[in-house]
C-alpha positions as CSV (number, residue, x, y, z in Angstrom):
1,M,0.1,0.0,0.1
2,Y,1.3,3.5,-0.8
3,R,1.2,6.6,1.2
4,L,-0.7,9.4,-0.3
5,L,-0.2,13.1,1.3
6,I,-2.8,15.6,0.3
7,A,-2.0,18.9,1.1
8,D,-4.8,21.5,1.3
9,D,-6.2,24.2,3.5
10,E,-9.8,23.3,2.9
11,A,-10.8,20.3,4.8
12,L,-13.5,19.5,2.2
13,E,-11.0,19.4,-0.6
14,R,-8.9,17.0,1.1
15,E,-11.9,14.8,2.0
16,G,-13.5,15.1,-1.2
17,L,-10.1,13.8,-2.8
18,E,-10.0,11.0,-0.4
19,W,-13.3,10.0,-1.1
20,I,-12.9,10.0,-4.8
21,V,-9.5,7.8,-4.6
22,R,-10.9,5.3,-2.0
23,R,-13.9,4.6,-4.4
24,L,-11.7,4.5,-7.8
25,L,-8.7,3.0,-6.5
26,P,-9.7,0.9,-3.3
27,D,-7.2,-0.7,-1.3
28,T,-4.3,1.4,-2.9
29,F,-3.4,4.1,-0.5
30,E,-2.9,5.0,3.3
31,F,-4.1,8.6,3.2
32,L,-2.1,11.8,5.0
33,H,-3.9,15.2,5.5
34,A,-2.0,18.4,6.0
35,E,-3.9,21.5,6.2
36,N,-0.8,23.8,5.7
37,G,2.6,23.9,4.2
38,R,4.4,23.3,7.5
39,K,2.4,20.3,8.3
40,A,2.9,18.9,5.0
41,I,6.7,19.3,5.6
42,E,6.4,17.6,9.0
43,L,4.3,14.6,7.7
44,A,6.6,14.3,4.8
45,D,9.6,13.8,7.3
46,E,7.7,11.6,9.7
47,R,5.7,9.4,7.4
48,R,7.5,9.7,3.9
49,P,4.7,9.6,1.5
50,H,5.1,8.0,-2.1
51,I,2.8,10.6,-3.7
52,V,2.2,14.4,-2.5
53,L,-0.9,16.4,-3.9
54,M,0.0,19.9,-3.0
55,D,-2.3,23.0,-3.2
56,V,-0.6,26.0,-4.4
57,Q,-2.2,28.6,-2.2
58,M,-2.2,27.9,1.6
59,P,-1.5,30.2,4.6
60,G,2.0,30.6,5.9
61,I,4.6,28.3,3.9
62,G,3.1,28.1,0.4
63,G,2.7,25.0,-2.0
64,I,5.8,25.4,-4.2
65,D,8.0,26.5,-1.0
66,A,6.7,23.3,0.5
67,L,7.4,21.3,-2.5
68,K,10.9,22.3,-2.2
69,E,11.5,21.0,1.3
70,I,9.6,17.9,0.5
71,R,11.7,17.2,-2.7
72,A,15.1,17.8,-0.6
73,R,13.7,15.1,1.7
74,L,12.1,12.7,-0.4
75,P,14.0,12.9,-4.0
76,D,12.0,10.0,-5.2
77,A,8.5,11.0,-4.2
78,K,5.9,11.8,-7.0
79,L,5.1,15.5,-6.5
80,V,1.4,17.0,-8.0
81,L,0.7,20.6,-8.1
82,V,-3.2,21.5,-7.5
83,T,-4.4,24.5,-8.1
84,A,-7.6,26.6,-8.4
85,Y,-5.8,28.7,-11.3
86,D,-5.0,27.7,-14.5
87,S,-1.9,29.6,-14.4
88,F,1.2,28.1,-16.4
89,A,3.4,30.4,-14.1
90,Y,2.9,27.9,-11.1
91,A,3.8,24.9,-13.3
92,Q,7.1,26.8,-14.8
93,E,8.1,27.4,-11.1
94,A,7.5,23.9,-10.0
95,M,9.2,22.1,-12.8
96,P,12.5,22.3,-11.6
97,L,11.4,20.6,-8.4
98,G,10.6,17.6,-10.5
99,V,6.8,18.3,-10.5
100,K,5.5,16.9,-13.8
101,E,1.8,16.8,-12.9
102,Y,-0.6,19.7,-12.6
103,I,-4.1,19.4,-11.6
104,V,-6.4,22.4,-11.9
105,K,-9.4,22.4,-9.8
106,P,-12.1,21.3,-9.8
107,A,-10.6,18.1,-11.7
108,G,-12.8,15.3,-12.9
109,R,-12.9,11.8,-10.9
110,E,-11.5,9.9,-13.9
111,Q,-8.9,12.6,-14.4
112,I,-7.5,12.4,-10.9
113,A,-7.8,8.4,-10.8
114,S,-6.1,8.0,-14.1
115,L,-3.3,10.3,-12.9
116,L,-2.9,8.3,-9.6
117,R,-2.7,5.0,-11.5
118,R,0.0,6.2,-13.8
119,L,2.0,7.3,-10.8
120,V,1.4,4.2,-9.0
121,E,2.8,2.1,-12.0
122,E,5.6,4.3,-12.2
123,L,6.3,3.6,-8.3
124,E,6.0,-0.2,-9.2
125,R,8.3,0.1,-12.3
126,E,10.7,1.9,-10.2
127,K,10.4,-0.6,-7.3
128,R,11.2,-3.6,-9.5
129,Q,14.2,-1.6,-10.9
130,R,15.4,-1.0,-7.5
131,D,14.9,-4.7,-6.7
132,E,16.7,-5.9,-9.9
133,Q,19.7,-3.6,-9.0
134,L,19.8,-5.0,-5.2
135,E,19.8,-8.6,-6.6
136,L,22.5,-7.7,-9.0
137,K,24.6,-5.7,-6.2
138,S,24.0,-8.8,-4.0
139,K,25.1,-11.4,-6.7
140,L,28.2,-9.0,-7.3
141,S,29.1,-9.0,-3.7
142,T,28.9,-12.8,-3.7
143,L,30.7,-13.4,-7.0
144,G,32.9,-10.2,-6.5
145,P,36.1,-12.1,-5.3
146,L,35.4,-14.5,-8.3
147,L,35.0,-11.9,-10.8
148,E,38.0,-10.2,-9.4
149,N,40.0,-13.4,-9.8
150,E,38.9,-13.9,-13.4
151,L,39.7,-10.2,-14.3
152,A,43.2,-10.9,-12.7
153,L,43.7,-14.2,-14.5
154,M,42.6,-12.5,-17.9
155,L,45.2,-9.6,-17.3
156,M,47.8,-12.2,-16.3
157,V,47.6,-14.8,-19.3
158,D,48.1,-13.5,-22.7
159,Q,46.8,-16.6,-24.6
160,V,43.3,-15.8,-23.1
161,L,41.0,-13.7,-25.5
162,D,40.5,-10.4,-24.1
163,T,37.0,-10.6,-24.6
164,G,34.9,-9.5,-21.6
165,I,37.9,-7.5,-19.8
166,G,36.2,-4.2,-20.0
167,Q,32.9,-5.6,-18.7
168,L,34.5,-7.3,-15.8
169,A,36.4,-4.2,-14.9
170,E,33.2,-2.0,-15.2
171,W,31.4,-4.4,-12.9
172,L,34.1,-4.3,-10.4
173,D,34.5,-0.5,-10.8
174,F,38.2,-1.2,-11.4
175,P,39.1,1.0,-14.7
176,L,42.3,-0.3,-16.3
177,G,44.2,2.9,-15.9
178,D,47.6,3.5,-14.4
179,C,48.6,0.7,-12.4
180,R,51.5,-1.3,-11.0
181,C,51.5,-5.0,-10.8
182,L,52.9,-6.6,-7.7
183,V,53.9,-10.3,-7.9
184,A,54.6,-12.2,-4.2
185,A,56.5,-15.2,-5.0
186,F,57.2,-18.0,-2.4
187,P,58.1,-21.5,-2.0
188,A,55.4,-24.0,-3.5
189,R,53.3,-25.1,-0.8
190,D,51.7,-28.6,-0.7
191,S,49.4,-28.4,2.1
192,A,45.7,-27.1,1.0
193,D,45.6,-25.2,4.7
194,E,48.8,-23.2,4.3
195,R,47.7,-22.3,0.8
196,R,44.5,-21.1,2.0
197,Q,46.0,-19.3,4.9
198,L,48.6,-17.6,2.5
199,F,45.8,-16.7,0.0
200,E,43.7,-15.1,2.7
201,T,46.4,-13.4,4.4
202,I,47.4,-11.6,1.3
203,R,44.4,-10.9,0.0
204,K,42.7,-9.2,3.2
205,F,46.2,-7.2,3.4
206,A,45.9,-5.9,-0.1
207,K,42.4,-5.1,0.2
208,S,42.5,-3.3,3.2
209,Q,45.4,-1.2,2.0
210,A,45.1,-0.3,-1.5
211,T,42.7,0.0,-4.4
212,C,43.5,-3.2,-6.4
213,I,42.3,-6.6,-7.5
214,V,44.0,-9.9,-6.4
215,S,44.6,-13.0,-8.2
216,S,44.0,-16.7,-6.9
217,L,47.3,-18.4,-5.7
218,L,48.9,-19.9,-8.8
219,E,51.8,-22.3,-8.3
220,H,54.1,-20.4,-6.1
221,H,52.9,-16.8,-6.8
222,M,49.9,-14.3,-6.4
223,A,49.5,-11.3,-8.5
224,M,48.0,-7.7,-7.1
225,F,47.2,-4.9,-9.7
226,L,47.3,-1.7,-7.7
227,R,45.6,1.3,-9.1
228,K,47.4,4.7,-9.0
229,P,45.5,7.0,-6.8
230,P,44.3,10.1,-8.9
231,Q,46.0,12.5,-6.6
232,A,49.6,10.6,-6.9
233,A,51.9,12.4,-9.3
234,G,54.7,11.2,-11.5
235,D,55.6,7.4,-12.0
236,W,54.4,6.6,-8.5
237,K,57.0,4.2,-7.2
238,E,57.5,4.8,-3.3
239,E,54.1,3.8,-2.2
240,P,54.2,0.4,-4.1
241,V,57.6,-0.1,-2.5
242,R,56.3,0.6,1.0
243,F,53.1,-1.4,0.2
244,A,55.3,-4.5,-0.6
245,G,57.4,-3.9,2.5
246,R,54.5,-4.1,4.8
247,L,53.0,-7.2,2.9
248,L,56.3,-8.9,3.6
249,E,56.2,-8.2,7.3
250,T,52.3,-9.2,7.2
251,V,52.9,-12.6,5.7
252,R,56.1,-13.4,7.7
253,S,54.2,-12.7,11.1
254,Q,50.8,-14.3,10.1
255,T,52.2,-17.5,8.0
256,G,56.1,-17.8,8.8
257,I,56.5,-17.7,5.1
258,D,59.2,-15.8,3.6
259,P,58.1,-14.3,0.0
260,S,59.8,-12.2,-2.3
261,V,57.9,-9.3,-4.0
262,G,58.6,-8.1,-7.7
263,I,57.0,-4.6,-8.9
264,G,56.2,-4.1,-12.4
265,S,56.4,-0.6,-14.2
266,L,53.3,1.6,-14.4
267,R,51.1,1.1,-17.2
268,G,47.5,1.4,-18.3
269,G,45.0,-0.8,-20.6
270,A,44.6,-4.7,-20.7
271,D,48.1,-5.3,-22.7
272,G,49.9,-2.7,-20.5
273,L,48.9,-4.4,-17.1
274,R,49.7,-7.8,-18.8
275,R,53.3,-6.5,-19.3
276,S,53.4,-4.9,-16.0
277,Y,52.9,-8.6,-14.7
278,F,55.4,-10.2,-16.7
279,E,57.8,-7.7,-15.5
280,A,56.8,-8.2,-11.7
281,V,57.2,-12.0,-12.3
282,F,60.6,-11.5,-13.5
283,A,61.6,-9.0,-10.8
284,S,60.3,-11.5,-8.1
285,T,62.9,-14.0,-9.2
286,V,65.9,-11.6,-8.9
287,S,67.6,-12.2,-5.6
288,F,70.3,-9.8,-4.5
289,R,71.9,-8.9,-1.2
290,D,69.3,-9.2,1.8
291,R,66.6,-7.2,-0.3
292,Q,63.5,-8.8,-1.1
293,V,61.5,-6.1,-2.7
294,C,62.7,-5.7,-6.6
295,L,61.4,-2.7,-8.8
296,F,61.4,-3.7,-12.4
297,D,62.3,0.1,-13.0
298,D,65.5,-0.3,-11.1
299,L,66.6,-3.2,-13.0
300,K,66.0,-1.3,-16.4
301,E,67.8,1.8,-15.2
302,S,70.7,-0.6,-13.6
303,K,70.0,1.2,-10.2
304,I,70.9,-2.2,-8.6
305,D,74.7,-2.5,-7.9
306,D,75.1,-6.1,-8.3
307,F,73.1,-6.6,-11.0
308,P,75.0,-7.7,-14.3
309,M,73.6,-4.9,-16.5
310,A,74.8,-2.1,-14.2
311,G,76.8,0.6,-16.8
312,A,75.3,-0.7,-19.8
313,G,73.9,1.5,-22.4
314,T,70.3,2.3,-23.1
315,D,70.2,-0.1,-26.4
316,I,71.6,-2.9,-24.2
317,R,68.9,-2.2,-21.4
318,Q,66.1,-2.0,-24.0
319,G,67.2,-5.2,-25.4
320,Y,67.4,-6.7,-21.8
321,V,63.7,-5.7,-21.2
322,M,62.6,-7.5,-24.3
323,S,64.5,-10.7,-23.5
324,A,63.3,-10.5,-20.0
325,L,59.6,-10.3,-21.2
326,L,60.6,-13.4,-23.5
327,R,62.2,-15.3,-20.8
328,I,59.2,-14.8,-18.5
329,R,56.7,-16.1,-21.2
330,D,59.2,-19.3,-21.6
331,M,58.9,-19.8,-17.8
332,R,55.3,-19.4,-17.6
333,E,55.1,-21.8,-20.5
334,E,57.2,-24.4,-18.9
335,Q,55.4,-24.0,-15.5
336,T,52.0,-24.2,-17.4
337,S,52.9,-27.5,-19.3
338,S,54.3,-28.9,-15.9
339,V,51.0,-28.2,-14.2
340,I,49.1,-29.7,-17.1
341,D,51.2,-32.9,-17.2
342,R,50.5,-33.5,-13.4
343,A,46.8,-32.9,-14.1
344,V,46.7,-35.2,-17.0
345,A,48.6,-38.0,-14.9
346,Y,46.1,-37.4,-12.0
347,I,43.2,-37.6,-14.6
348,R,44.8,-41.1,-15.9
349,Q,45.2,-42.3,-12.3
350,K,41.5,-41.4,-11.0
351,F,39.2,-41.6,-14.4
352,N,37.3,-44.5,-13.3
353,E,36.3,-42.6,-9.8
354,E,33.6,-40.0,-9.5
355,L,35.9,-36.9,-10.9
356,S,35.2,-33.4,-11.6
357,L,37.0,-30.5,-13.1
358,E,36.9,-28.8,-9.6
359,D,38.6,-31.9,-8.4
360,V,41.8,-31.8,-10.8
361,A,41.7,-28.1,-10.6
362,Q,42.4,-28.3,-6.8
363,H,44.9,-31.0,-7.2
364,A,46.7,-28.7,-9.5
365,H,46.3,-25.8,-7.2
366,L,44.6,-23.7,-10.1
367,N,41.2,-21.7,-10.3
368,P,38.7,-24.2,-12.2
369,F,38.0,-21.4,-14.8
370,Y,41.8,-20.7,-15.5
371,F,42.5,-24.5,-15.3
372,S,39.8,-25.2,-17.9
373,K,41.0,-22.9,-20.5
374,L,44.7,-23.9,-20.1
375,F,43.7,-27.8,-20.4
376,K,41.9,-27.0,-23.6
377,Q,44.9,-25.1,-25.0
378,H,47.3,-27.6,-24.0
379,V,45.7,-31.1,-24.4
380,G,43.6,-30.0,-27.6
381,E,40.2,-30.9,-26.0
382,T,38.0,-30.1,-23.2
383,F,38.4,-31.8,-19.5
384,I,35.2,-33.9,-20.1
385,D,36.1,-34.9,-23.6
386,F,39.6,-36.0,-22.4
387,L,37.9,-37.8,-19.4
388,T,35.4,-39.4,-21.5
389,G,37.7,-40.9,-24.0
390,L,39.8,-42.4,-21.2
391,R,36.7,-44.1,-19.9
392,I,35.4,-45.4,-23.3
393,D,38.6,-46.7,-24.4
394,K,38.8,-48.5,-21.0
395,A,35.3,-49.8,-21.7
396,K,36.3,-51.2,-24.9
397,Q,39.2,-52.9,-23.7
398,L,37.1,-54.4,-20.6
399,I,34.2,-55.4,-23.5
400,E,37.0,-57.1,-25.6
401,E,38.2,-59.2,-22.7
402,D,34.6,-60.5,-22.0
403,R,35.2,-61.0,-18.4
404,L,32.6,-58.6,-16.8
405,S,28.9,-57.8,-17.7
406,L,28.0,-54.5,-19.5
407,K,26.9,-53.3,-15.9
408,E,30.3,-54.1,-14.3
409,V,32.0,-52.4,-17.0
410,C,30.0,-49.3,-16.7
411,Y,30.8,-49.1,-13.0
412,E,34.4,-50.1,-13.5
413,V,35.2,-47.1,-15.8
414,G,33.6,-44.3,-13.3
415,Y,30.0,-44.4,-14.4
416,N,27.1,-44.8,-12.0
417,D,24.1,-45.2,-14.5
418,P,24.3,-47.9,-17.2
419,N,21.7,-46.2,-19.5
420,Y,23.9,-43.1,-19.5
421,F,27.0,-44.9,-20.0
422,S,25.6,-46.8,-23.0
423,R,24.3,-43.3,-24.6
424,V,28.0,-41.8,-24.2
425,F,29.6,-45.1,-25.4
426,K,27.4,-44.7,-28.4
427,K,27.9,-41.4,-28.9
428,V,31.9,-41.9,-28.9
429,T,31.8,-45.2,-30.9
430,G,28.7,-45.3,-33.0
431,V,27.4,-48.1,-31.5
432,T,25.9,-49.2,-28.0
433,P,28.1,-51.5,-25.7
434,S,25.9,-54.6,-26.4
435,E,26.1,-53.9,-30.2
436,Y,30.0,-53.5,-29.9
437,R,30.3,-56.9,-27.8
438,S,28.1,-58.6,-30.4
439,N,30.3,-57.6,-33.1
440,L,33.5,-58.8,-31.4
441,H,31.8,-62.0,-30.1
442,P,29.2,-63.0,-32.7
443,S,27.1,-66.2,-31.5
């Protein structure tokens, strides 16, 4: 039910409007009456009406001034100006307040009812829109970390098409402007609890200290894309270095793990942020003296005394940067191949058990979305097609041996439903299991 405020200094006018609305729009409104502008403002504060019918000519605070006050308090309310004078001047004065409706006394019953029906429809439409927006915000708050991780992975993995990067960045309110990528590298952890604690420690610290997006834990490193604050000037080096130092202290104190941190160059756009990530990965692998934070800019400018490029010329340094990027790609390709090889071995070992993509991704310590893309790129087929192929090949072998019933073969290769197994077998081989057996062993 909606609240309708009728403001008019004539009691008969207020009661007449209420009577008309009750008859033509039953069970639609709760009615509020105000005999002057001050009372209308007070009721607006206390009861927050959805629709206001405001008479122009009232003692004390006039209708226009009252509407100004009500609009300031209730920006979404529907305001209707009511006057006994057919004067466009009032309507002009009220238009900046968002007053779009104008009733001239005496108004007909159907005119009033039609106007209120239209306003109720607007209120209901706006409510639906708000509900949809709240639902979307709720979903985004739930999916936020997942979406953030996917955006980070898209920026890190150059093999993945950039489709959707802009949309994800918009949803997360993270424009791909000037950013530096930080990579925290640490020894590989086999314990799922250790990995979870490490991820949560780094993510919690990063989100509390900077505007950033954080990746999942990939093998032995995590990436953070830090956005340069609008007020920061120049190449913005000092704050990311201080951030890295505080991150190291936090990780050491909370997990006992001693990581190193590489910081990429300040760049913008998807390609620029990906390049900053490559640089940060490389910088995180450079160990020198007792420093554990390495800025890629310092490597380019030969600011590290014991780095072999010190004193080299600009051309050589530029060549070094390109070779460093190529080296990072090679390193990542080798790491990825190793991960996928381990995943394939795990699938071959467990194919006859209940096995999901999420199970294998967890075994490989990778995000399922990321693992799915890498698996298709490196194996040439999807996870489910690869798993199905292993199961059907094994099923054919068992049928050829002719030791087990077809139902036993079904269970032996990892399926729980013989009918589903038969459909999958026929889809792959072109014949059902019983037809396959009959062709091998004709009676």
